[in-house]
DSSP file (Angstrom, degrees, kcal/mol; ACC not computed):
  #  RESIDUE AA STRUCTURE BP1 BP2  ACC     N-H-->O    O-->H-N    N-H-->O    O-->H-N    TCO  KAPPA ALPHA  PHI   PSI    X-CA   Y-CA   Z-CA
    1    1 A M              0   0    0      0, 0.0     2,-0.2     0, 0.0   119,-0.1   0.000 360.0 360.0 360.0 135.8  -18.4   -0.3   30.6
    2    2 A K        -     0   0    0      1,-0.1     2,-0.2     2,-0.1     4,-0.0  -0.520 360.0-101.3 -85.1 145.7  -16.8   -2.0   27.6
    3    3 A F    >   -     0   0    0     -2,-0.2     3,-1.6     1,-0.1     4,-0.2  -0.424  27.6-134.5 -65.8 130.8  -13.0   -2.8   27.5
    4    4 A R  T 3  S+     0   0    0      1,-0.3     3,-0.3    -2,-0.2    -1,-0.1   0.747 103.0  42.1 -60.4 -26.2  -11.2   -0.1   25.4
    5    5 A F  T 3> S+     0   0    0      1,-0.2     4,-2.1     2,-0.1    -1,-0.3  -0.127  75.0 124.1-113.0  39.5   -9.1   -2.7   23.5
    6    6 A E  H <> S+     0   0    0     -3,-1.6     4,-2.5     1,-0.2    -1,-0.2   0.907  75.2  49.6 -66.0 -37.5  -11.9   -5.2   23.0
    7    7 A T  H  > S+     0   0    0     -3,-0.3     4,-2.6     1,-0.2    -1,-0.2   0.893 110.3  50.4 -71.7 -34.4  -11.5   -5.2   19.2
    8    8 A V  H  > S+     0   0    0      2,-0.2     4,-2.5     1,-0.2    -1,-0.2   0.910 111.3  49.3 -63.2 -39.1   -7.7   -5.7   19.6
    9    9 A L  H  X S+     0   0    0     -4,-2.1     4,-2.1     2,-0.2    -2,-0.2   0.928 110.7  49.8 -65.0 -42.3   -8.5   -8.6   21.9
   10   10 A K  H  X S+     0   0    0     -4,-2.5     4,-2.6     1,-0.2     5,-0.2   0.928 109.4  54.0 -58.4 -46.6  -11.0  -10.0   19.2
   11   11 A V  H  X S+     0   0    0     -4,-2.6     4,-2.7     1,-0.2     5,-0.2   0.929 108.4  46.4 -55.8 -47.9   -8.4   -9.7   16.6
   12   12 A H  H  X S+     0   0    0     -4,-2.5     4,-2.7     1,-0.2    -1,-0.2   0.853 111.7  52.1 -67.2 -29.2   -5.8  -11.7   18.5
   13   13 A K  H  X S+     0   0    0     -4,-2.1     4,-2.3     2,-0.2    -1,-0.2   0.905 112.1  45.6 -68.0 -43.3   -8.4  -14.3   19.3
   14   14 A E  H  X S+     0   0    0     -4,-2.6     4,-2.4     2,-0.2    -2,-0.2   0.887 112.3  50.4 -64.5 -42.3   -9.3  -14.6   15.7
   15   15 A K  H  X S+     0   0    0     -4,-2.7     4,-2.5    -5,-0.2     5,-0.3   0.940 111.0  50.6 -61.2 -47.2   -5.5  -14.7   14.7
   16   16 A E  H  X S+     0   0    0     -4,-2.7     4,-2.2    -5,-0.2    -2,-0.2   0.930 110.2  49.5 -59.9 -44.1   -5.0  -17.5   17.3
   17   17 A N  H  X S+     0   0    0     -4,-2.3     4,-2.4     1,-0.2    -1,-0.2   0.865 111.1  50.8 -66.5 -36.7   -8.0  -19.6   15.9
   18   18 A L  H  X S+     0   0    0     -4,-2.4     4,-2.4     2,-0.2    -1,-0.2   0.927 109.5  47.8 -66.6 -41.1   -6.6  -19.2   12.3
   19   19 A I  H  X S+     0   0    0     -4,-2.5     4,-2.5     1,-0.2    -2,-0.2   0.878 110.8  53.1 -72.7 -31.6   -3.2  -20.4   13.3
   20   20 A K  H  X S+     0   0    0     -4,-2.2     4,-2.2    -5,-0.3    -1,-0.2   0.959 110.3  47.1 -63.0 -43.5   -4.8  -23.4   15.1
   21   21 A K  H  X S+     0   0    0     -4,-2.4     4,-2.2     1,-0.2    -2,-0.2   0.949 112.9  48.9 -62.1 -43.4   -6.7  -24.2   11.9
   22   22 A E  H  X S+     0   0    0     -4,-2.4     4,-2.4     1,-0.2    -1,-0.2   0.916 110.4  51.7 -59.4 -43.8   -3.4  -23.8    9.9
   23   23 A L  H  X S+     0   0    0     -4,-2.5     4,-2.9     1,-0.2    -1,-0.2   0.870 107.0  53.9 -57.8 -41.6   -1.7  -26.1   12.4
   24   24 A G  H  X S+     0   0    0     -4,-2.2     4,-1.8     2,-0.2    -1,-0.2   0.873 110.0  47.0 -56.2 -45.4   -4.5  -28.7   11.9
   25   25 A V  H  X S+     0   0    0     -4,-2.2     4,-2.1     2,-0.2    -2,-0.2   0.861 111.2  49.4 -69.2 -42.4   -4.0  -28.7    8.3
   26   26 A I  H  X S+     0   0    0     -4,-2.4     4,-3.0     2,-0.2     5,-0.2   0.936 111.5  51.4 -60.7 -49.1   -0.1  -29.0    8.5
   27   27 A N  H  X S+     0   0    0     -4,-2.9     4,-2.3     1,-0.2    -2,-0.2   0.877 108.4  49.4 -58.5 -37.8   -0.5  -31.8   10.9
   28   28 A A  H  X S+     0   0    0     -4,-1.8     4,-2.7     2,-0.2    -1,-0.2   0.924 111.2  50.5 -64.9 -43.7   -2.9  -33.6    8.6
   29   29 A H  H  X S+     0   0    0     -4,-2.1     4,-2.1     1,-0.2    -2,-0.2   0.924 110.0  50.3 -56.4 -48.1   -0.4  -33.1    5.8
   30   30 A I  H  X S+     0   0    0     -4,-3.0     4,-2.8     1,-0.2    -1,-0.2   0.919 109.2  51.1 -53.4 -46.5    2.4  -34.5    7.9
   31   31 A Q  H  X S+     0   0    0     -4,-2.3     4,-2.8    -5,-0.2    -2,-0.2   0.937 111.3  48.7 -61.2 -46.4    0.2  -37.5    8.7
   32   32 A N  H  X S+     0   0    0     -4,-2.7     4,-1.8     1,-0.2    -1,-0.2   0.851 111.8  48.1 -57.1 -37.4   -0.5  -38.1    5.0
   33   33 A Q  H  X S+     0   0    0     -4,-2.1     4,-2.3     2,-0.2    -1,-0.2   0.909 112.1  49.0 -72.4 -43.1    3.0  -37.9    4.0
   34   34 A T  H  X S+     0   0    0     -4,-2.8     4,-2.7     1,-0.2     5,-0.2   0.927 110.3  51.6 -66.4 -43.0    4.1  -40.2    6.8
   35   35 A D  H  X S+     0   0    0     -4,-2.8     4,-2.2     1,-0.2    -1,-0.2   0.903 108.5  51.3 -51.9 -47.6    1.5  -42.7    5.8
   36   36 A R  H  X S+     0   0    0     -4,-1.8     4,-2.4     1,-0.2    -1,-0.2   0.906 110.0  50.6 -57.4 -48.2    2.7  -42.5    2.3
   37   37 A L  H  X S+     0   0    0     -4,-2.3     4,-2.6     1,-0.2    -2,-0.2   0.933 109.3  48.6 -54.4 -52.9    6.1  -43.2    3.5
   38   38 A R  H  X S+     0   0    0     -4,-2.7     4,-2.0     1,-0.2    -1,-0.2   0.859 110.1  53.2 -61.2 -37.4    5.0  -46.2    5.6
   39   39 A F  H  X S+     0   0    0     -4,-2.2     4,-2.6    -5,-0.2     5,-0.2   0.931 109.4  48.6 -63.2 -45.9    3.1  -47.6    2.6
   40   40 A M  H  X S+     0   0    0     -4,-2.4     4,-2.2     1,-0.2    -2,-0.2   0.884 111.6  47.7 -61.2 -41.0    6.1  -47.4    0.4
   41   41 A E  H  X S+     0   0    0     -4,-2.6     4,-2.4     2,-0.2    -1,-0.2   0.864 112.4  51.2 -68.5 -35.8    8.3  -49.1    3.0
   42   42 A K  H  X S+     0   0    0     -4,-2.0     4,-2.5     2,-0.2    -2,-0.2   0.928 112.4  47.3 -75.0 -43.0    5.5  -51.9    3.4
   43   43 A I  H  X S+     0   0    0     -4,-2.6     4,-2.2     2,-0.2    -1,-0.2   0.889 111.8  48.8 -62.1 -40.4    5.5  -52.4   -0.5
   44   44 A A  H  X S+     0   0    0     -4,-2.2     4,-2.5    -5,-0.2     5,-0.2   0.950 111.0  50.5 -68.3 -44.8    9.2  -52.6   -0.6
   45   45 A D  H  X S+     0   0    0     -4,-2.4     4,-2.8     1,-0.2    -2,-0.2   0.942 111.0  49.5 -55.7 -45.8    9.3  -55.2    2.2
   46   46 A E  H  X S+     0   0    0     -4,-2.5     4,-2.0     1,-0.2    -1,-0.2   0.903 110.8  48.3 -62.1 -39.6    6.7  -57.3    0.5
   47   47 A K  H  X S+     0   0    0     -4,-2.2     4,-2.7     2,-0.2    -1,-0.2   0.820 108.6  54.5 -72.2 -30.5    8.7  -57.1   -2.8
   48   48 A K  H  X S+     0   0    0     -4,-2.5     4,-2.9     2,-0.2    -2,-0.2   0.949 110.0  48.5 -61.9 -46.3   11.9  -58.1   -0.8
   49   49 A E  H  X S+     0   0    0     -4,-2.8     4,-1.4     1,-0.2    -2,-0.2   0.887 112.6  47.1 -62.5 -37.7   10.0  -61.1    0.5
   50   50 A E  H  X S+     0   0    0     -4,-2.0     4,-2.2     2,-0.2     3,-0.3   0.916 110.9  51.5 -66.2 -43.3    8.8  -62.0   -3.0
   51   51 A L  H  X S+     0   0    0     -4,-2.7     4,-1.6     1,-0.2    -2,-0.2   0.941 109.1  51.1 -60.4 -48.1   12.3  -61.6   -4.4
   52   52 A K  H  < S+     0   0    0     -4,-2.9     4,-0.5     1,-0.2    -1,-0.2   0.813 111.6  47.9 -60.0 -28.1   13.7  -64.0   -1.6
   53   53 A R  H  < S+     0   0    0     -4,-1.4     4,-0.3    -3,-0.3     3,-0.3   0.833 114.8  44.4 -86.1 -26.9   11.0  -66.6   -2.6
   54   54 A T  H >< S+     0   0    0     -4,-2.2     3,-0.5     1,-0.2    -2,-0.2   0.650  95.7  76.9 -86.6  -9.0   11.7  -66.4   -6.3
   55   55 A I  T 3< S+     0   0    0     -4,-1.6     4,-0.2     1,-0.2    -1,-0.2   0.880  95.5  49.0 -69.0 -34.5   15.5  -66.4   -6.0
   56   56 A G  T 3  S+     0   0    0     -4,-0.5    -1,-0.2    -3,-0.3    -2,-0.1   0.704 109.3  62.5 -65.0 -29.7   15.5  -70.1   -5.4
   57   57 A Q  S <  S-     0   0    0     -3,-0.5     2,-0.8    -4,-0.3    -3,-0.1   0.075 116.2 -52.8 -85.0-170.0   13.2  -70.7   -8.4
   58   58 A D        -     0   0    0      1,-0.0     2,-0.6    -2,-0.0    -1,-0.2  -0.655  64.2-178.0 -76.6 118.2   14.1  -70.0  -12.0
   59   59 A M        -     0   0    0     -2,-0.8     2,-0.2    -4,-0.2    -4,-0.0  -0.952   7.6-161.9-121.5 120.9   15.1  -66.4  -12.0
   60   60 A N     >  -     0   0    0     -2,-0.6     4,-1.7     1,-0.1     3,-0.3  -0.565  34.3-107.3-101.1 167.6   16.1  -64.7  -15.3
   61   61 A I  H  > S+     0   0    0      1,-0.2     4,-2.3     2,-0.2     5,-0.2   0.796 114.3  63.2 -70.8 -27.4   18.0  -61.5  -15.6
   62   62 A D  H  > S+     0   0    0      2,-0.2     4,-2.4     1,-0.2    -1,-0.2   0.898 104.4  46.6 -55.7 -45.8   14.9  -59.5  -16.7
   63   63 A K  H  > S+     0   0    0     -3,-0.3     4,-2.9     2,-0.2     5,-0.2   0.912 110.7  51.4 -70.3 -36.9   13.3  -60.1  -13.4
   64   64 A M  H  X S+     0   0    0     -4,-1.7     4,-2.6     2,-0.2    -2,-0.2   0.892 112.5  47.3 -68.6 -36.1   16.5  -59.2  -11.4
   65   65 A V  H  X S+     0   0    0     -4,-2.3     4,-2.6     2,-0.2     5,-0.2   0.950 112.3  51.1 -66.4 -44.6   16.7  -55.8  -13.5
   66   66 A L  H  X S+     0   0    0     -4,-2.4     4,-2.1     1,-0.2    -2,-0.2   0.944 112.5  43.4 -57.2 -52.1   13.1  -55.2  -12.8
   67   67 A F  H  X S+     0   0    0     -4,-2.9     4,-2.5     1,-0.2     5,-0.2   0.906 113.9  52.1 -63.4 -38.0   13.4  -55.8   -9.0
   68   68 A N  H  X S+     0   0    0     -4,-2.6     4,-1.7    -5,-0.2    -2,-0.2   0.884 110.7  47.8 -63.6 -36.7   16.6  -53.7   -8.9
   69   69 A N  H  X S+     0   0    0     -4,-2.6     4,-1.8     2,-0.2    -1,-0.2   0.854 111.2  51.4 -66.9 -40.5   14.9  -50.8  -10.7
   70   70 A F  H  X S+     0   0    0     -4,-2.1     4,-2.3    -5,-0.2    -2,-0.2   0.887 110.8  47.3 -64.2 -45.7   12.0  -51.1   -8.4
   71   71 A F  H  X S+     0   0    0     -4,-2.5     4,-1.6     2,-0.2    -2,-0.2   0.847 111.9  49.6 -68.5 -35.8   14.2  -50.9   -5.2
   72   72 A T  H  X S+     0   0    0     -4,-1.7     4,-1.9    -5,-0.2    -2,-0.2   0.865 112.2  48.9 -72.3 -33.5   16.3  -48.0   -6.5
   73   73 A G  H  X S+     0   0    0     -4,-1.8     4,-3.0     2,-0.2     5,-0.2   0.956 111.0  48.7 -68.2 -45.8   13.1  -46.1   -7.3
   74   74 A V  H  X S+     0   0    0     -4,-2.3     4,-2.2     1,-0.2    -2,-0.2   0.836 111.2  51.6 -62.1 -34.3   11.6  -46.8   -3.9
   75   75 A K  H  X S+     0   0    0     -4,-1.6     4,-2.2     2,-0.2    -1,-0.2   0.914 112.1  46.2 -66.5 -44.7   14.9  -45.7   -2.3
   76   76 A L  H  X S+     0   0    0     -4,-1.9     4,-2.6     2,-0.2    -2,-0.2   0.934 114.1  45.9 -60.6 -50.7   14.8  -42.5   -4.3
   77   77 A E  H  X S+     0   0    0     -4,-3.0     4,-3.2     2,-0.2    -2,-0.2   0.858 110.9  55.5 -61.4 -37.3   11.1  -41.9   -3.4
   78   78 A K  H  X S+     0   0    0     -4,-2.2     4,-3.0    -5,-0.2     5,-0.2   0.957 108.8  47.3 -57.9 -53.9   11.9  -42.7    0.3
   79   79 A T  H  X S+     0   0    0     -4,-2.2     4,-2.0     1,-0.2    -2,-0.2   0.922 114.1  46.5 -57.4 -47.1   14.5  -40.0    0.4
   80   80 A H  H  X S+     0   0    0     -4,-2.6     4,-2.5     2,-0.2    -1,-0.2   0.940 111.4  50.9 -59.1 -47.5   12.2  -37.5   -1.3
   81   81 A Q  H  X S+     0   0    0     -4,-3.2     4,-2.6     1,-0.2    -2,-0.2   0.938 110.7  49.1 -69.2 -41.0    9.3  -38.3    1.0
   82   82 A E  H  X S+     0   0    0     -4,-3.0     4,-2.2     1,-0.2    -1,-0.2   0.895 110.2  50.8 -62.5 -34.6   11.6  -37.9    4.2
   83   83 A Q  H  X S+     0   0    0     -4,-2.0     4,-2.0    -5,-0.2    -1,-0.2   0.911 111.2  48.9 -68.4 -37.6   12.8  -34.6    2.9
   84   84 A V  H  X S+     0   0    0     -4,-2.5     4,-2.9     2,-0.2     5,-0.2   0.940 111.7  49.8 -59.5 -48.4    9.0  -33.5    2.3
   85   85 A I  H  X S+     0   0    0     -4,-2.6     4,-2.1     1,-0.2    -1,-0.2   0.884 110.7  49.4 -61.0 -42.8    8.2  -34.6    5.9
   86   86 A Q  H  X S+     0   0    0     -4,-2.2     4,-1.8     2,-0.2    -1,-0.2   0.872 110.6  49.5 -62.8 -39.6   11.2  -32.6    7.2
   87   87 A E  H  X S+     0   0    0     -4,-2.0     4,-2.4     2,-0.2    -2,-0.2   0.956 113.8  45.8 -65.5 -53.1   10.2  -29.4    5.4
   88   88 A V  H  X S+     0   0    0     -4,-2.9     4,-2.0     1,-0.2    -1,-0.2   0.859 109.1  54.8 -69.9 -32.0    6.6  -29.7    6.6
   89   89 A T  H  X S+     0   0    0     -4,-2.1     4,-2.2    -5,-0.2    -1,-0.2   0.903 109.3  49.7 -61.0 -41.5    7.8  -30.4   10.2
   90   90 A E  H  X S+     0   0    0     -4,-1.8     4,-1.9     2,-0.2    -2,-0.2   0.929 110.4  49.1 -62.2 -44.3    9.9  -27.2   10.1
   91   91 A K  H  X S+     0   0    0     -4,-2.4     4,-1.6     1,-0.2    -1,-0.2   0.870 108.8  52.7 -64.3 -34.8    6.9  -25.4    8.8
   92   92 A L  H  X S+     0   0    0     -4,-2.0     4,-1.8     2,-0.2    -2,-0.2   0.869 108.9  51.2 -68.6 -38.2    4.8  -26.9   11.7
   93   93 A N  H  X S+     0   0    0     -4,-2.2     4,-1.8     1,-0.2    -1,-0.2   0.836 107.6  52.2 -75.5 -30.2    7.4  -25.7   14.2
   94   94 A L  H  X S+     0   0    0     -4,-1.9     4,-1.7     2,-0.2    -1,-0.2   0.848 109.5  49.7 -68.8 -31.7    7.3  -22.2   12.8
   95   95 A K  H  X S+     0   0    0     -4,-1.6     4,-2.2     2,-0.2    -2,-0.2   0.811 106.5  54.8 -74.3 -28.5    3.6  -22.2   13.1
   96   96 A K  H  X S+     0   0    0     -4,-1.8     4,-2.7     2,-0.2    -2,-0.2   0.917 107.4  51.1 -68.1 -37.9    3.7  -23.4   16.7
   97   97 A Q  H  X S+     0   0    0     -4,-1.8     4,-2.5     1,-0.2    -2,-0.2   0.911 109.5  49.9 -60.3 -41.0    6.0  -20.5   17.5
   98   98 A D  H  X S+     0   0    0     -4,-1.7     4,-3.0     2,-0.2    -1,-0.2   0.908 109.0  51.9 -59.0 -43.9    3.5  -18.2   15.9
   99   99 A L  H  X S+     0   0    0     -4,-2.2     4,-3.4     2,-0.2     5,-0.2   0.916 108.5  51.9 -62.6 -42.9    0.7  -19.7   18.0
  100  100 A V  H  X S+     0   0    0     -4,-2.7     4,-2.1     1,-0.2    -2,-0.2   0.942 111.1  46.5 -61.3 -43.4    2.7  -19.1   21.2
  101  101 A Q  H  X S+     0   0    0     -4,-2.5     4,-2.0     2,-0.2     5,-0.2   0.954 113.4  50.3 -61.7 -47.0    3.2  -15.5   20.3
  102  102 A S  H  X S+     0   0    0     -4,-3.0     4,-3.2     1,-0.2    -2,-0.2   0.905 109.5  48.8 -46.6 -50.4   -0.3  -15.2   19.5
  103  103 A M  H  X S+     0   0    0     -4,-3.4     4,-2.8     1,-0.2    -1,-0.2   0.854 110.4  51.7 -64.4 -33.0   -1.5  -16.7   22.7
  104  104 A M  H  X S+     0   0    0     -4,-2.1     4,-1.8    -5,-0.2    -1,-0.2   0.836 110.4  48.5 -75.3 -27.5    0.8  -14.5   24.6
  105  105 A K  H  X S+     0   0    0     -4,-2.0     4,-2.4     2,-0.2     5,-0.2   0.955 114.4  47.2 -58.4 -57.4   -0.7  -11.3   22.8
  106  106 A R  H  X S+     0   0    0     -4,-3.2     4,-2.1     1,-0.2    -2,-0.2   0.924 112.4  47.4 -56.8 -47.1   -4.1  -12.6   23.5
  107  107 A R  H  X S+     0   0    0     -4,-2.8     4,-2.5     1,-0.2    -1,-0.2   0.869 108.7  55.3 -70.4 -31.8   -3.4  -13.3   27.2
  108  108 A T  H  X S+     0   0    0     -4,-1.8     4,-2.2     1,-0.2    -1,-0.2   0.926 109.0  48.3 -57.8 -43.0   -1.8   -9.9   27.6
  109  109 A M  H  X S+     0   0    0     -4,-2.4     4,-2.5     2,-0.2    -2,-0.2   0.925 111.6  50.6 -62.4 -44.5   -5.0   -8.3   26.3
  110  110 A E  H  X S+     0   0    0     -4,-2.1     4,-2.8     1,-0.2    -1,-0.2   0.873 108.0  51.6 -65.0 -35.4   -7.0  -10.4   28.6
  111  111 A I  H  X S+     0   0    0     -4,-2.5     4,-2.1     2,-0.2    -1,-0.2   0.842 111.0  47.4 -65.3 -38.0   -4.9   -9.4   31.6
  112  112 A L  H  X S+     0   0    0     -4,-2.2     4,-1.9     2,-0.2    -2,-0.2   0.842 111.1  52.5 -70.6 -32.7   -5.3   -5.8   30.8
  113  113 A K  H  X S+     0   0    0     -4,-2.5     4,-2.8     2,-0.2    -2,-0.2   0.954 108.9  48.7 -66.5 -46.7   -9.0   -6.4   30.4
  114  114 A E  H  X S+     0   0    0     -4,-2.8     4,-2.5     1,-0.2    -2,-0.2   0.911 113.5  48.6 -56.9 -42.7   -9.2   -8.1   33.9
  115  115 A R  H  X S+     0   0    0     -4,-2.1     4,-2.2     1,-0.2    -1,-0.2   0.845 109.5  50.0 -74.6 -25.7   -7.2   -5.1   35.5
  116  116 A E  H  X S+     0   0    0     -4,-1.9     4,-2.6     2,-0.2    -1,-0.2   0.914 111.9  49.2 -76.3 -38.2   -9.4   -2.5   33.9
  117  117 A Q  H  X S+     0   0    0     -4,-2.8     4,-2.2     2,-0.2    -2,-0.2   0.922 112.4  48.9 -57.1 -43.9  -12.5   -4.4   35.2
  118  118 A T  H  X S+     0   0    0     -4,-2.5     4,-2.3     2,-0.2    -2,-0.2   0.932 111.3  48.7 -67.6 -46.7  -11.0   -4.6   38.7
  119  119 A A  H  X S+     0   0    0     -4,-2.2     4,-2.3     1,-0.2    -1,-0.2   0.888 111.6  48.7 -62.3 -38.9  -10.1   -1.0   38.7
  120  120 A L  H  X S+     0   0    0     -4,-2.6     4,-2.1     2,-0.2    -2,-0.2   0.874 110.5  51.5 -64.7 -36.8  -13.7    0.0   37.6
  121  121 A K  H  X S+     0   0    0     -4,-2.2     4,-2.7     2,-0.2    -2,-0.2   0.901 111.1  48.9 -63.0 -44.9  -15.2   -2.3   40.3
  122  122 A K  H  X S+     0   0    0     -4,-2.3     4,-2.1     2,-0.2    -2,-0.2   0.920 111.2  49.0 -58.7 -45.5  -12.9   -0.5   42.9
  123  123 A K  H  X S+     0   0    0     -4,-2.3     4,-2.5     1,-0.2    -1,-0.2   0.885 113.2  46.8 -67.7 -39.8  -13.9    2.9   41.6
  124  124 A Q  H  X S+     0   0    0     -4,-2.1     4,-2.7     2,-0.2    -1,-0.2   0.940 111.7  51.2 -69.4 -39.3  -17.7    2.0   41.8
  125  125 A Q  H  X S+     0   0    0     -4,-2.7     4,-2.4     1,-0.2    -2,-0.2   0.877 112.7  46.7 -61.2 -37.5  -17.2    0.5   45.3
  126  126 A K  H  X S+     0   0    0     -4,-2.1     4,-2.1     2,-0.2    -1,-0.2   0.908 112.4  49.1 -75.8 -34.7  -15.6    3.7   46.4
  127  127 A T  H  X S+     0   0    0     -4,-2.5     4,-2.1     2,-0.2    -2,-0.2   0.922 113.2  47.8 -60.7 -44.1  -18.2    5.8   44.8
  128  128 A E  H  X S+     0   0    0     -4,-2.7     4,-2.4     1,-0.2    -2,-0.2   0.890 109.7  51.6 -71.3 -37.8  -20.9    3.7   46.5
  129  129 A I  H  X S+     0   0    0     -4,-2.4     4,-2.6     2,-0.2    -1,-0.2   0.877 111.2  48.1 -55.6 -46.6  -19.2    3.9   49.9
  130  130 A A  H  X S+     0   0    0     -4,-2.1     4,-2.1     1,-0.2    -2,-0.2   0.866 111.4  51.2 -70.3 -31.3  -19.0    7.7   49.6
  131  131 A L  H  X S+     0   0    0     -4,-2.1     4,-2.6     2,-0.2    -2,-0.2   0.904 111.1  46.7 -64.8 -44.0  -22.6    7.8   48.6
  132  132 A N  H  X S+     0   0    0     -4,-2.4     4,-2.6     2,-0.2    -2,-0.2   0.883 112.8  50.9 -63.9 -41.1  -23.6    5.6   51.6
  133  133 A D  H  X S+     0   0    0     -4,-2.6     4,-2.3     2,-0.2     5,-0.2   0.955 110.6  48.3 -60.4 -49.5  -21.5    7.8   53.9
  134  134 A E  H  X S+     0   0    0     -4,-2.1     4,-2.3     1,-0.2    -2,-0.2   0.929 114.2  46.7 -57.8 -47.8  -23.2   10.9   52.5
  135  135 A T  H  X S+     0   0    0     -4,-2.6     4,-2.2     1,-0.2    -1,-0.2   0.910 111.7  50.1 -66.9 -39.8  -26.6    9.4   53.0
  136  136 A G  H  X S+     0   0    0     -4,-2.6     4,-1.7     2,-0.2    -1,-0.2   0.848 111.4  48.9 -74.0 -31.9  -25.9    8.1   56.5
  137  137 A S  H  X S+     0   0    0     -4,-2.3     4,-2.0     2,-0.2    -1,-0.2   0.864 110.8  50.1 -65.8 -41.0  -24.6   11.6   57.6
  138  138 A N  H  X S+     0   0    0     -4,-2.3     4,-1.6    -5,-0.2    -2,-0.2   0.911 110.5  50.0 -64.3 -40.8  -27.6   13.3   56.2
  139  139 A Q  H  X S+     0   0    0     -4,-2.2     4,-1.4     1,-0.2    -2,-0.2   0.896 110.5  50.8 -63.2 -39.8  -29.8   10.9   58.0
  140  140 A W  H  < S+     0   0    0     -4,-1.7     4,-0.5     1,-0.2    -1,-0.2   0.805 107.8  50.1 -67.0 -31.6  -28.0   11.5   61.2
  141  141 A R  H  < S+     0   0    0     -4,-2.0     3,-0.5     1,-0.2    -1,-0.2   0.802 110.7  51.7 -75.3 -30.2  -28.2   15.2   61.0
  142  142 A L  H  < S+     0   0    0     -4,-1.6    -2,-0.2     1,-0.2    -1,-0.2   0.794 105.2  56.7 -74.9 -23.6  -32.0   14.9   60.4
  143  143 A N     <        0   0    0     -4,-1.4    -1,-0.2     1,-0.2    -2,-0.2   0.648 360.0 360.0 -76.3 -18.1  -32.4   12.7   63.5
  144  144 A L              0   0    0     -4,-0.5    -1,-0.2    -3,-0.5    -2,-0.2   0.540 360.0 360.0 -86.9 360.0  -30.9   15.3   65.7
């Protein structure tokens, strides 16, 4: 016999799979944004080292302004990037909560299915025992 809420169970499984895919996309996005932030920090560190090397040499005001503008831009972009990562992380946490709820609903349906199957087995066993008892009593009467 088919579980009466089989379609609901399938819907919950599909929803769970969809949320898992969305989580994967969000995780990849966070990873890309984090990699971008690290790349910016690496470039800024390299430029700081270059600035340290050129400070002892002939340094003109144009180069100093250029370096200053670069570091100001990197600082602003780093702040923006950290904000993006924070927002995406919040979205990730919300999706995780959705996934937990979806998993709980699916598990509830699976438990109902297991209970229904157990009840059906018990009913079938009871029917089988009653049938065997009837068959046995009929054979006993025939043997008398």
